[in-house]
N, C-alpha and C positions, 0 to 999 in steps of 0.2 A: 511701274511702281515709282513712287516719289521718295527721294532720299530723306526728307524731313517734312514736318508740318508746314513750314514756310513755303515749300515748293508746291503745295497743293494749289490748284487753280481757283478754288473758292473755299470759304470757311466750312469746315465739317460741322455737322450737327452734334456729333458725339465722338469723343476720342477715348480709346482705352489705352492707358499707359501701363505697359508691362515691361519694366526695366529695373535695373538696380536703383536702390533708394537715392544714392548720391547723384544720379542723373535726372531725377524727377523734376527738379526745379527748372532746369533748362528747357525741358519739353513742355512743362506747364506754362512757362513764359511764352514759348512759341505759340501754344494754343491760344493764349490770351491775345497775343499780337495779331493772330490770324482771325480771331473772332469766334472761336469755337464756343458753343453755348454750354455744352456739358462735357465733363472730363471725369473718367473713373480711373483711379489709380489702384493697380493690383501689384503690390510689392510688400516687402517686409524690411526690417531693420530700422524702424522708426521708434517711437516711444515704447512700443511693446517689449523692446529688448531690455529696458531698464537702464540702458547706457546713456550717458550724457550726449554723446554724438548723435544717437538716434533721436533723442528728445529734441535736440537742436534742429535737426532736419525737419522733424514734424512741426515744430514751432514756426520755422521758416515758411513751410507750405501753408499753414493756417494763416499766418500774417499776410501772405501774398493773396490768398483767396479773399480775405477781408478787404484788403487794399483795392482789389479790382471789383469788389461788390458781388462776389459769387458765394453761394452757400457751400458749406463743407460738412461732411458727416464723418 
C-alpha cells in the first residue's frame, strides 16, 4: 500500500477521495500533480451545511478544478 498519491509509481486513472472536507484540497492537489485524470470526492461539510467555512472550502475546490482545467459537478 502507498502512503499517499505522490508515492504511486504511475498516475492513477481515477481516485476516490473519502476523507474529511478540510483535507480534500491537499489530496486533490496531489492528484493533479500526479496526473490523475478523474477524481471523485465523497465527503460532506461543504456548501450544503449553509456555513461560511463549508462554502469557502467548496469555493476553493471549484476554483482549483477550474485552474487546472478539470470539470467539476
